[in-house]
Each structure stands twice: as structure tokens, then as C-alpha cells.
DODREN-953647 format. One record per residue: residue number from 1; residue in one letter; x, y, z of N, C-alpha, C, CB in turn. Coordinates in Angstrom, 3 decimals. Each point is the difference from the previous one (the first is absolute). Glycine has a CB too. Layout:
BEGIN
 seq type    neast   nnorth      nup   caeast  canorth     caup    ceast   cnorth      cup   cbeast  cbnorth     cbup
 NUM    A        X        Y        Z        X        Y        Z        X        Y        Z        X        Y        Z
...
END
This chain:
BEGIN
 seq type    neast   nnorth      nup   caeast  canorth     caup    ceast   cnorth      cup   cbeast  cbnorth     cbup
   1    M    1.420   30.070   20.152    0.930   -0.952    0.252   -0.772   -1.630    0.098    1.532    2.138    1.302
   2    E   -3.127   -1.619   -0.643   -0.990   -1.177   -0.081   -0.496   -0.250   -1.237   -0.635    0.405    2.056
   3    E    0.422    0.380   -3.406   -0.224   -0.040   -1.001    0.852   -1.048   -0.718   -0.845    2.182    0.381
   4    L    2.171   -1.758   -0.208    1.228   -0.222   -1.077    0.089   -1.793    0.712    1.778    3.201   -0.436
   5    L   -1.790   -2.852    1.775   -0.340   -1.963    0.670   -0.744   -0.724   -0.849   -0.301    0.460    2.398
   6    S   -1.194    0.397   -2.050   -1.209   -1.042   -0.668    0.409   -0.043   -1.657   -2.306    0.800    1.896
   7    D    2.888    0.017   -2.367    0.162   -0.213   -1.552    0.677   -1.474   -0.594    0.308    2.705    0.090
   8    K    0.596   -2.849    1.072    1.457   -0.638   -0.440   -0.390   -1.415    0.751    2.070    2.355   -0.061
   9    L   -3.146   -2.505    0.862   -0.889   -1.224    0.716   -0.972   -0.198   -1.176    0.071    0.625    2.809
  10    E   -0.704   -0.008   -3.604   -0.863   -0.106   -0.893    0.180   -0.609   -1.065   -0.516    1.506    0.816
  11    E    2.120   -1.037   -1.131    0.810   -0.303   -0.939    0.443   -1.939    0.139    0.864    3.124    0.089
  12    A   -0.586   -2.986    1.208    0.407   -1.051    0.171   -1.205   -1.202   -0.193    1.850    1.328    1.418
  13    K   -2.904   -1.400   -0.937   -1.275   -0.202   -0.015   -0.321   -1.032   -1.468   -0.394    2.564    1.524
  14    I    0.727   -1.181   -2.578   -0.294   -0.220   -1.474    1.415   -1.007   -1.009   -1.610    2.815    0.365
  15    L    2.254   -2.559    0.764    1.208   -1.112   -0.755   -0.092   -1.504    0.807    2.013    2.213   -0.555
  16    M   -2.685   -2.405    1.648    0.251   -1.079    0.399   -1.382   -0.602   -1.390    1.258    0.432    3.325
  17    E   -2.172    0.462   -3.105   -1.293   -0.440   -0.772    0.751   -0.539   -1.467   -2.025    2.024    1.223
  18    G    2.548   -1.145   -1.560    0.821   -0.311   -1.479    0.624   -1.330    0.262    0.699    2.536   -0.720
  19    A    0.194   -3.144    2.091    0.661   -1.349   -0.077   -0.972   -1.168   -0.297    1.691    0.875    1.629
  20    I   -2.846   -0.573   -0.883   -1.175   -0.721    0.173   -0.716   -0.369   -1.888   -0.393    1.524    3.055
  21    E    0.618   -0.232   -3.777   -0.792   -0.125   -1.580    1.352   -0.966   -0.766   -1.700    3.017   -0.261
  22    H    3.080   -2.089    0.622    1.002   -1.276   -0.715    0.096   -1.316    0.238    1.146    1.482   -0.075
  23    L   -1.549   -1.861    1.092    0.171   -1.448    0.564   -1.049   -1.004   -1.261    0.320    0.944    3.248
  24    E   -1.474   -0.017   -2.950   -1.276   -0.760   -0.843    0.766    0.091   -1.592   -2.653    0.989    1.703
  25    R    3.128    0.071   -1.909    0.205   -0.110   -1.466    1.256   -0.748   -0.524   -1.213    2.100   -0.016
  26    E    2.077   -2.300    0.792    1.051   -1.262   -0.035   -0.930   -1.107    0.061    2.098    1.007    1.247
  27    L   -3.238   -1.689    0.045   -0.258   -0.915   -0.017   -0.441   -0.405   -0.936    0.038    0.241    1.606
  28    L   -0.889    0.537   -2.441   -1.187   -0.304   -1.246    1.355   -0.715   -1.057   -2.430    2.643    0.186
  29    K    3.795   -2.606   -0.394    0.781   -0.390   -0.293    0.417   -0.833   -0.440   -0.157    0.933    0.796
  30    V   -0.093   -1.951    0.688   -0.176   -1.007    0.530   -0.419   -1.089   -0.814   -0.268    1.318    1.688
  31    R   -0.066   -2.321   -2.356   -0.435   -0.863   -0.594   -0.653   -0.871    0.448    1.285    0.512   -0.920
  32    T   -2.584   -0.861    1.108   -0.467   -1.280    0.722   -0.747   -1.049   -0.618   -0.018    1.372    1.634
  33    G    0.553   -1.824   -2.618   -0.473   -1.006   -0.844   -0.870    0.794   -0.533    0.369   -2.076    1.071
  34    K   -1.205    2.966   -1.136   -0.631    0.306   -1.085    0.201    1.456   -1.149   -1.384   -1.521    1.725
  35    A    0.588    1.227   -2.466    0.572    0.874   -0.740   -0.785    1.626    0.206    0.727   -2.277   -1.679
  36    S    0.599    3.254    2.010   -0.757    1.250    0.314    0.802    0.993   -0.631   -1.024   -0.688    2.171
  37    P    0.658    1.439   -3.035    0.647    1.270   -0.839    0.725    0.899    0.869   -1.832    0.019   -1.618
  38    A    1.774    0.033    2.992    0.886    0.551    0.851    1.359   -0.733    0.186   -2.014    0.865    1.012
  39    M    1.846   -2.199   -1.462    1.408   -0.669   -0.210    1.347    0.954   -0.804   -1.706   -2.345   -0.187
  40    L    0.934    3.059   -0.686    0.764    0.451   -0.787    0.039    2.120    0.118   -0.631   -2.940   -1.562
  41    N    0.396    2.878    2.160    0.123    1.609    0.760    1.321    0.126    0.063   -1.969    0.139    1.564
  42    G    2.372    0.815   -2.404    1.638    0.713    0.543    0.951   -0.555   -1.427   -0.117   -0.403    3.431
  43    L   -0.748   -0.531   -4.176    1.264   -0.510   -0.985   -0.199    1.177   -1.408   -0.069   -3.256    0.801
  44    M    1.538    3.226   -1.012   -0.004    1.302   -0.608    0.745   -0.750   -1.552    0.293    2.163    2.610
  45    V   -1.340   -1.610   -3.711    0.377   -0.701   -1.331    0.851    0.833   -0.865   -2.097   -1.212    0.047
  46    T    2.930    1.534   -0.599    0.945    0.797   -1.005   -1.097   -0.092   -0.938    2.716   -0.564    0.416
  47    Y   -3.300    2.012   -0.729   -1.153    0.348   -1.434    0.349    1.202   -0.705   -2.054   -0.890    1.149
  48    Y    2.776    0.249   -2.577    1.043    0.894   -0.380    0.897    1.103    0.482   -1.284   -0.700   -1.160
  49    G    1.914   -0.448    2.024    1.318    0.665    0.600   -0.020    0.730    1.403    0.491    0.337   -2.387
  50    A   -1.884   -0.824    3.317   -0.127    0.821    0.897   -0.467   -1.047    0.748   -0.258    2.267   -0.943
  51    P    0.672   -2.151    2.318   -0.797   -1.177    0.559   -1.139    0.596    0.574    1.890   -1.482    0.492
  52    T   -2.914    0.688   -0.524   -1.524    0.417    0.485   -0.614   -0.995    0.617   -0.352    1.394   -1.708
  53    P   -0.468   -0.857    2.485   -0.839   -1.200    1.163   -1.008   -0.489   -1.435   -0.258    1.456    3.337
  54    L    0.339   -3.006   -2.977   -1.042   -0.896   -0.782   -1.199    0.382   -0.481    0.830   -1.352    1.153
  55    Q   -1.228    2.045    0.405   -1.424    0.533    0.002   -0.311    1.147   -0.970   -0.027   -0.660    2.351
  56    Q    1.120    1.136   -3.213   -0.565    1.140   -0.642    0.270   -0.785   -1.421    0.500    2.426    1.747
  57    V   -0.005   -3.326   -2.322    0.271   -0.345   -1.271   -0.755   -1.240    0.389    2.314    1.217   -0.973
  58    A   -3.179   -1.706    1.334   -0.898   -0.908    0.088   -1.026   -0.543    0.895    1.517   -0.095   -1.072
  59    N   -2.612   -1.000    0.641   -1.056   -0.177    0.909    0.291   -1.121    0.515   -1.589    1.155   -0.996
  60    I    1.416   -1.102    2.251    0.221   -1.384    1.339   -1.072   -0.671    0.255    1.459    1.118    1.319
  61    A   -1.841   -2.154   -1.540   -1.296   -0.299    0.428    0.135   -1.590    0.456   -1.260    1.903   -1.683
  62    T    0.339   -2.754    2.341    0.071   -1.047    0.633   -0.721   -0.879   -0.901    0.277    0.987    2.225
  63    A    0.263   -1.812   -3.105   -1.360   -1.387   -0.138   -0.918   -0.696    0.452    1.063   -0.147   -0.584
  64    D   -0.194   -0.288    1.724   -0.331   -1.589    0.700    0.630    0.988    1.133    0.294   -2.900   -1.740
  65    S   -0.362    1.938    2.980    0.553   -0.062    1.325    1.634   -0.126   -0.387   -2.315   -1.226    1.330
  66    R    2.884    0.640   -2.232    1.090   -0.154   -0.327    0.870    0.103   -1.223   -0.851   -0.856    1.555
  67    T    0.588    2.182   -2.605    0.053    0.252   -1.331   -0.456    1.750    0.212   -0.656   -2.901   -1.203
  68    L    2.348    3.393    1.166    0.091    1.684   -0.013   -0.085    0.052   -1.892    2.040    0.774    2.821
  69    T   -2.577   -0.088   -3.221   -0.148    0.294   -1.700    0.209    1.272    0.355   -1.727   -1.616   -1.368
  70    I    2.914    2.206    0.120    0.552    1.301   -0.015    0.069    0.125   -1.684    1.484    0.005    2.599
  71    Q   -2.763    0.905   -3.058    0.119    0.648   -1.322    0.263    1.587    0.328   -1.684   -1.850   -1.266
  72    P    2.894    1.558    0.343    1.092    1.491    0.215   -1.287    1.026   -1.636    4.155   -1.614    0.872
  73    F   -3.726    3.015   -0.623   -0.890    0.679   -0.672    0.621   -0.009   -1.047   -1.044    1.185    1.473
  74    D    2.595   -1.284   -1.957    0.164    0.148   -1.209    1.143   -1.342    0.115   -0.733    2.967   -0.638
  75    K   -0.053   -3.382   -0.598    0.764   -1.521   -0.122    1.571   -0.151    0.014   -1.962   -0.511   -1.416
  76    N    2.339    1.847    0.950    1.968   -0.131   -0.141    0.282    0.203    1.711    0.796    1.599   -2.971
  77    A   -1.589   -1.690    3.977    0.350    0.006    1.474    0.232   -1.487    0.246   -1.436    2.146    0.763
  78    I    1.005   -3.816   -1.162   -0.381   -0.754    0.122    1.148   -0.450    0.639   -1.736    0.041   -1.519
  79    G    2.850   -0.002    0.223    1.639   -0.604    0.457    0.571    0.796    1.471    0.780   -0.316   -2.967
  80    G   -0.761    1.108    3.008    0.257    1.212    1.565   -0.398   -0.693    0.774   -0.418    2.234   -0.482
  81    I   -1.104   -2.166    0.678   -0.648   -0.808    0.773    0.283   -1.035    1.047   -0.779    0.613   -1.698
  82    E    0.500   -1.756    0.665    0.819   -0.897    0.017    1.085   -0.283    0.658   -0.865    0.231   -1.437
  83    K    1.828    0.673    0.774    1.555   -0.196    0.852    0.202    0.536    1.335    0.990    0.174   -2.083
  84    A   -1.834    0.723    2.426   -0.347    0.580    1.288   -0.199   -0.963    1.109   -0.987    1.738   -1.240
  85    I   -0.161   -2.197    0.885   -0.099   -1.115    0.578    0.740   -1.211    0.226   -1.457    0.969   -0.570
  86    F    2.119   -1.803   -0.455    0.711   -0.451    0.405    1.401    0.553    0.635   -1.456   -1.177   -1.346
  87    E    1.894    2.425    1.349    0.646    0.367    0.755   -0.332    0.389    1.542    0.721    0.335   -2.164
  88    A   -1.454   -0.474    1.916   -0.516    0.526    1.461   -0.493   -1.151    1.210   -0.884    2.129   -1.532
  89    N    1.462   -3.250    0.711    0.226   -1.683    1.226   -1.424    0.278    0.394    2.907   -0.315    1.449
  90    L   -3.936   -0.034   -1.667   -0.946    0.196    0.600   -0.242   -1.939    0.484   -0.898    2.916   -1.503
  91    G    1.470   -3.751    0.507   -0.130   -1.414    0.249   -1.488   -0.213   -0.817    1.514   -0.196    2.609
  92    V   -1.529    0.572   -3.674   -1.275   -0.459   -0.981    0.380    0.689   -1.632   -2.140    0.107    2.368
  93    T    2.132   -1.049   -2.586    0.070    0.153   -2.309   -0.999    0.610   -0.535    0.805   -2.218   -0.601
  94    P   -0.524    3.916    0.078   -1.226   -0.011   -0.962   -0.108   -0.544   -1.257   -0.235    1.669    1.003
  95    Q   -1.128   -2.048   -1.541   -0.118   -0.607   -1.265   -0.310    1.192   -0.891   -0.785   -2.348    0.847
  96    N    1.368    2.729   -2.113   -0.390    0.688   -0.968   -0.645   -0.241   -1.442    1.486    0.726    1.358
  97    D   -2.615   -0.630   -1.315   -0.693   -0.156   -1.111    0.201    1.008   -1.146   -1.458   -1.049    1.522
  98    G    1.739    1.941   -1.519    0.773    1.090   -0.977   -1.420    0.936    0.902    1.521   -1.225   -3.268
  99    Q   -2.252    1.387    3.461   -1.494    1.107    0.597   -0.059   -0.034    1.511   -1.744   -0.615   -2.055
 100    L    2.144   -0.216    2.648   -0.204   -0.206    0.904    0.762   -0.646    1.138   -1.494    0.341   -1.409
 101    I    2.039   -0.387    2.759    1.085   -0.414    0.636   -0.949   -0.644    1.185    2.124    1.859   -0.828
 102    R   -2.084   -3.151    0.949   -0.339   -0.854    0.986    0.812   -0.493    0.999   -1.229   -0.391   -1.482
 103    I    0.784    0.308    2.712    0.986   -0.430    1.030   -0.849   -1.182    0.742    1.345    2.513    0.334
 104    N   -1.269   -3.803   -0.192   -0.050   -1.013    1.009    0.665    0.346    1.115   -0.191   -1.531   -1.527
 105    I   -0.806    1.962    2.569    0.608   -0.210    1.495    0.251   -1.220    0.416   -1.053    1.690    0.611
 106    P    1.802   -2.235   -0.095    0.295   -1.440    0.483   -0.586   -0.902    1.704    2.246    1.030   -1.704
 107    P   -2.487   -1.535    1.779   -0.501    0.242    1.606    1.258   -0.516    0.485   -2.775   -0.386    0.192
 108    L    2.637    0.846    0.995    0.924    0.911    0.923    0.571   -1.785    0.797   -1.737    3.389    0.560
 109    T    3.266   -3.181   -0.280    0.281   -1.587    0.476   -0.051    0.453    1.505    1.756   -1.339   -2.075
 110    E   -1.620    0.324    2.961    0.136    0.365    1.663    1.337    0.754    0.555   -1.369   -2.206    0.315
 111    E    2.096    2.115   -1.608    1.307   -0.057    0.765    0.021    1.827   -0.698    1.502   -3.389    0.118
 112    R   -2.191    3.813   -1.174   -0.162    1.391   -0.296   -0.946    0.845    0.642    0.699   -0.735   -1.844
 113    R   -1.749   -0.080    2.604   -0.521    1.050    0.692    0.581    0.219    1.512   -2.027   -0.434   -1.514
 114    Q    2.422   -0.805    1.844    1.064    0.970    0.848    0.760    1.179    0.103   -0.042   -1.578    0.022
 115    Q    0.962    1.262   -1.238    0.938    0.928   -0.642   -0.953    1.216   -0.185    1.647   -1.803   -1.261
 116    M   -3.021    2.179    1.158   -0.407    0.844   -0.430   -0.480    0.333    1.283   -0.205   -0.458   -2.378
 117    A   -0.390   -0.201    3.738   -0.378    0.593    1.562    0.660    0.478    0.358   -0.920   -1.079    0.669
 118    K    2.769    0.766   -1.051    1.353    0.700    0.424    0.046    1.522   -0.173    1.144   -2.096   -0.675
 119    Q   -1.059    1.979   -0.749    0.000    1.089   -0.471   -1.414    1.023    0.382    1.655   -1.347   -1.755
 120    V   -2.414    0.916    1.372   -1.272    0.893    0.996    0.079    0.559    1.337   -1.216   -1.390   -1.037
 121    K    1.642    0.518    2.073    0.259    0.400    1.469    1.578    0.519   -0.494   -1.725   -1.999    1.886
 122    A    2.727    2.140   -2.826    1.318    1.224   -0.182   -0.817    1.270   -0.168    1.992   -1.476   -1.404
 123    E   -2.550    1.402    0.270   -1.146    1.238    0.076   -0.579    1.028    1.030   -0.457   -1.544   -1.275
 124    G   -0.655    0.505    1.591   -0.227    0.585    1.513    1.110    0.428    1.172   -1.860   -1.461   -0.511
 125    E    2.646    0.852    0.786    1.669    0.273    0.832    0.199    1.004   -0.931    1.277   -2.394    0.962
 126    D   -1.439    2.728   -2.214    0.781    1.328   -0.488   -1.145    1.437    0.405    1.484   -1.600   -2.441
 127    A   -2.737    1.400    2.110   -0.656    0.597    0.230    0.167    0.724    2.003   -1.230   -1.565   -2.621
 128    K    1.093    0.529    3.640    0.130    0.394    0.863    1.345    0.754    0.766   -1.796   -1.556   -0.438
 129    I    3.093    1.284   -0.690    0.978    0.785    0.643   -0.103    1.208   -0.773    1.520   -1.816    0.821
 130    T   -2.034    2.308   -1.825   -0.486    1.471   -0.369   -0.726    0.608    0.976   -0.125   -0.533   -2.162
 131    V   -1.043    0.191    2.493   -0.820    0.036    1.132    0.646    0.382    1.217   -1.234   -1.575   -1.036
 132    R    2.200    0.865    1.494    1.334    0.113    1.044    0.559    1.725   -0.448    0.976   -3.282   -0.021
 133    N   -0.565    2.635   -1.095    0.886    1.444   -0.272   -0.540    0.947   -0.037    1.217   -0.743   -1.042
 134    I   -2.655    0.980    0.061   -0.800    1.221    0.726   -0.656    0.406    1.504   -0.342   -0.356   -2.181
 135    R    0.784   -0.804    2.984   -0.628    0.396    1.022    1.500    1.176    0.959   -2.189   -2.832   -0.121
 136    R    3.434    1.756   -0.237    1.179    1.023    0.335   -0.205    1.587   -0.293    1.472   -2.026   -0.571
 137    D   -1.626    1.778   -0.825    0.250    1.618   -0.618   -0.927    0.439    1.148    0.330    0.076   -3.058
 138    A   -2.016   -0.428    3.259   -0.879    0.945    0.576    0.620    0.241    1.361   -2.123   -0.741   -1.304
 139    M    2.269    0.107    1.765    0.580   -0.119    1.551    1.369    1.005    0.446   -0.841   -2.702   -0.242
 140    E    1.516    2.061   -0.783    1.207    1.656    0.133   -0.259    1.320   -0.230    1.409   -1.235   -0.747
 141    A   -2.901    0.899    0.032   -0.391    1.751   -0.398   -0.743    0.053    1.279   -0.393    0.450   -2.943
 142    I   -0.229   -0.722    3.711   -1.055    0.253    1.114    1.380    0.258    1.016   -2.708   -1.774   -0.571
 143    K    4.238    0.831    0.931    0.613    0.587    0.965    0.699    1.367   -0.683    0.273   -2.410    1.352
 144    K    0.109    2.347   -2.290    0.766    1.671   -0.820   -1.157    0.859    0.442    1.376   -0.731   -2.658
 145    E   -2.819    0.596    2.854   -0.556    1.322    0.311    0.088   -0.253    1.803   -1.887    0.542   -2.615
 146    V    1.579   -1.123    2.980    0.110   -0.133    1.761    1.235    0.605    0.742   -1.163   -2.228   -0.277
 147    K    2.150    1.951   -1.169    1.165    0.929    1.108    0.149    1.379   -0.794    1.752   -2.232    0.997
 148    N   -2.459    2.274   -2.040   -0.531    1.504   -0.517   -0.936    0.532    0.869    0.218   -0.516   -2.287
 149    G   -0.399    0.258    3.724   -1.271    0.608    0.557   -1.382   -0.546   -0.088    1.260    1.701   -0.442
 150    Y   -1.353   -2.517    0.030   -1.551   -1.118   -0.368   -0.271   -0.529    1.618    0.704   -1.341   -3.001
 151    P   -2.023    1.578    3.637    0.004   -0.646    0.694    0.010   -1.662   -0.214   -0.767    2.189    0.724
 152    E    1.905   -2.697    0.570    0.084   -0.989    0.274   -1.155   -1.354    0.150    1.700    1.716    0.656
 153    D   -2.592   -1.183    0.155   -0.803   -1.062   -0.095   -1.188   -0.237   -1.100    0.706    0.213    2.265
 154    E   -0.422    1.196   -2.898   -1.179   -0.220   -1.160    1.764   -0.860   -1.144   -2.953    3.180    0.286
 155    G    3.790   -3.189   -0.534    0.957   -0.459   -0.590   -0.100   -1.892    0.582    1.504    2.945   -0.151
 156    K   -1.760   -2.832    1.413   -0.350   -1.664    0.029   -1.200   -0.237   -0.374    1.284   -0.484    1.707
 157    T   -2.095    1.132   -2.004   -1.767   -0.519   -0.358    0.034    0.032   -1.653   -1.563    1.365    2.366
 158    R    2.375   -0.584   -2.903    0.428   -0.185   -1.399    0.714   -1.147   -0.382    0.038    2.149    0.003
 159    E    1.146   -2.630    0.889    0.300   -1.197    0.227   -1.022   -0.992   -0.362    1.363    0.919    1.573
 160    E   -1.847   -1.046   -0.808   -1.251   -1.380    0.571   -0.759    0.300   -1.439   -0.597    0.054    3.370
 161    E    0.266    0.865   -4.010   -1.159    0.086   -1.014    1.051   -0.854   -1.393   -1.703    2.927    1.045
 162    V    2.614   -2.343   -1.066    0.566   -1.061   -1.430    0.531   -1.119    0.653    0.840    1.779   -1.778
 163    Q   -0.369   -2.167    2.714   -0.144   -1.598    0.642   -0.930   -0.909   -0.235    0.791    0.861    1.516
 164    S   -1.971    0.038   -1.648   -1.460   -0.574    0.212   -0.120   -0.379   -1.475   -1.185    1.527    2.112
 165    W    1.739   -0.110   -2.970   -0.651   -0.485   -1.391    1.149   -1.050   -1.002   -1.572    2.655    0.030
 166    V    2.879   -2.418    0.685    0.603   -1.509   -0.664   -0.515   -0.993    0.947    2.352    0.808   -1.034
 167    N   -2.655   -1.117    2.071   -0.649   -1.655    0.364   -0.988    0.336   -0.885    0.370   -0.913    2.652
 168    G   -1.346    1.341   -2.695   -0.830   -0.096   -1.340    0.320   -1.052   -1.459   -0.226    2.521    0.962
 169    F    1.422   -1.144   -1.421    0.000   -0.306   -1.124    1.002   -1.121   -0.295   -0.863    2.209   -0.362
 170    N    1.536   -2.636    1.470    0.550   -1.471    0.356   -1.267   -0.945    0.120    2.171    0.922    1.407
 171    K   -2.575   -0.811   -1.144   -1.380   -1.097    0.089   -1.043    0.156   -1.285    0.011    0.225    2.822
 172    K   -0.241    0.979   -3.393   -0.253   -0.173   -1.578    1.156   -1.024   -0.802   -1.065    2.660    0.071
 173    I    2.350   -2.276   -0.380    0.496   -0.683   -0.441    0.352   -1.662    0.189    0.243    2.317   -0.201
 174    D   -0.538   -2.626    1.304   -0.147   -1.841    0.355   -1.312   -0.215   -0.424    1.440   -0.406    2.244
 175    E   -2.385    1.508   -2.209   -0.928   -0.774   -0.338    0.170   -0.552   -1.905   -1.541    1.474    2.368
 176    V    1.586   -0.244   -3.134    0.329    0.113   -1.653    1.023   -1.249   -0.176   -0.174    2.941   -0.361
 177    V    0.926   -3.343    1.129    1.144   -0.721   -0.164   -0.607   -1.745    0.399    1.921    2.488    0.711
 178    E   -2.208   -2.720    0.569   -0.911   -0.990    0.193   -1.081   -0.410   -1.219    0.398    0.837    2.394
 179    N   -1.072    0.620   -2.599   -1.250   -0.646   -1.231    0.840   -0.756   -1.255   -1.934    2.316    0.366
 180    K    3.085   -1.824   -0.643    0.598   -0.051   -1.487    0.154   -1.341    0.308    1.274    2.279   -0.856
 181    T   -0.123   -2.497    2.185    0.472   -1.634    0.193   -0.652   -1.100   -0.285    0.878    0.762    1.473
 182    R   -2.608   -0.064   -0.852   -1.115   -1.095   -0.197    0.004   -0.217   -1.446   -1.536    0.652    1.973
 183    E    1.577    0.371   -3.104   -0.408   -0.067   -0.831    1.017   -0.655   -1.229   -1.529    1.755    1.226
 184    V    2.515   -1.382   -0.543    1.498   -0.649   -1.014   -0.168   -1.701    0.480    2.296    2.572    0.233
 185    T   -2.166   -3.069    1.220    0.129   -1.319    0.284   -1.366   -0.547   -0.281    1.872    0.298    1.686
 186    T   -3.142   -0.169   -1.608   -1.043   -1.169   -0.157   -0.449    0.105   -1.384   -0.854   -0.025    2.413
 187    L    0.641   -1.479   -2.987    0.292   -0.338   -1.220   -1.505    0.512   -0.697    1.984   -2.169    0.589
END
């Protein structure tokens, strides 16, 4: 009984850590006015009829702080890469010279910065909701075990432990969101 509950709570903690990692990955995609290959993470290119991650068909690099370069491994993929960038609606226009695709990152307007700050906060709130849902599941597991004969005072101790994890993860989420918001809103 104790071991089963410990396993469930450990799984809950791992899931909460996963929520933080997911948040950090999602925030990498938020543009800050600087060129970053992470902006193109998750971009799928139709390559010989199959959707393929851009990183598997091309080398992505930063030429300078405002320019990304994409060099396909196969020259035949250049049209598909260009089309995928247009369809992703990233707010950038790729320039194709037949060998290389260049993407110039325009400076962000104040209005766009505010929109991105809202997007960052929304991502943070989604992460907090995920953590709360994991907490709910963990608390239900504890209550179920107490009902099945697990000592009630031990159950309360476990609930407090889970709540302290949630508080810690929420604090970490707030820090990540605050840092990214600062990064997005500063010129």
C-alpha cells in the first residue's frame, strides 16, 4: 500500500517536472526579435511526400542577430521548406537564392511585444493548470488509499507534501514566465 502510493506520488512529481519542461520548450518558440533556430522547432516540411521535421532536411543557423539561414541537405527540398515557412505563419518572409534560404527577423513593434507577453502568460497559465490537474489526481490517489486503510495522519502528511511540490512548481513557472516576459518586452 505504501509502495504503491509512493510510486503514484513519484509519478505525479515527474509529470509536474514535465509540465515545466514543456513550458520551457514552448517558450523557446516565442520570438523575441532575435534570430533563433528554436523559432523553427516543430516545423514540418513535406519531403518526398512525407511530413518531416525541418531539422532532418536542413541545417539551420544564425548568420547574425536578425538573420536565420537554412541550408537544405538536398536541393530538391528547398521549395518544400519555403512553403512550410510560409504556411507556418511566423510573420517572416523566406528569401530563396536556390542554394540557401535566408529569413530576416523584423524588429518587433510595441503592440506585437504586448501580444507576445500575453502569449507567454497564457502558456504559463496552461502549465499551472497541468500542475493542478496532476495535484488533483495525486490527492484522489491519497484519499483512495486512506479509504482502503492507509493511516489518515500519514495521508495528511502526503497531501501536504504534494501541495508543497505544487507550490514549488508554481513558483518555478512564475519565474520562467517572468524571465521570458522581460525578454520579450525589452528592446
